[in-house]
N, C-alpha and C positions, 0 to 999 in steps of 0.2 A: 504494500500500500504506500509506503514511503517513496518507493521508486516512481510510482505513478504520480504522486504529488510533486516530486522533484521535476519530472519531465513537464508537467503542467505549468509549474512556476517558471521554468526556463523558457517555455514557449510564450507565456504571457509577457515576461520581461523582454524577450527578444522582439516581440511585436511592438513594444514601446520605443525601442531603439532603432526602428527601421529607417532606412534612408527615405527622405521625402524631397520631392522637387516639384516645381511648377513649370510647365512647358507651354509656350505659345507657338502655334503654327499658323502662319497667316500668308496671304497673297498680297503683295504690295500694290499690284495693279487693280485689285478688286475695289469696287466702290465702298466707301465707309458705311458701317452700320452701327446703330445705337446699341446693339446687343453684344458687341465685341469691343474691347478697349483699343484705343489708338496705340501705336508702338511706343510713344513717349509716356504712356500710362502703364506700361507693363510692370515696371518695378513696383509701383504703388499697389497694383492688383496682386502681384506675387507676395508682397509683404503682408497684405490682408489675409491671404490664404495661409501663409505660414504662421501668422498670429493665432490661428485656431489651434495650433499644436504647441504654443508657447515658444516659437522660434522666430528668427528673422530671415529675410530673403537675402541671398548673396548671388550676384551674377556668376554664372558658370563659364562664360566666355567661350562657349562652344556653338555660337551662332553660325549657321551655315545655310546656304541657298542651294536649292535643287528644284528643277522643274518649275521655275518661277514662284517658288514659295520659300519662306524664311522660317527657320525654327530657332527660337530663343528659349534658353533654359535658365532657371534660377534654382539654386539649392537652398533648402531650409536648414539653417545652422542654429545651434544653441547660442 
């Protein structure tokens, strides 16, 4: 029984320490929409999402462009 409890506790604690990030995938030539933030608002939006877990957003600097779309990632850090 202790073994099952230990495995359950490790799984629960491992889930709390999981890597979290926020990624925006957008098409620069698409017309702007009210439902999706503008590129200059990405950091503020990512920071709001990370705050849900008690973390802050940090730019990952892995922005890349492919097929006329841009991917921007922010990591949530303590």
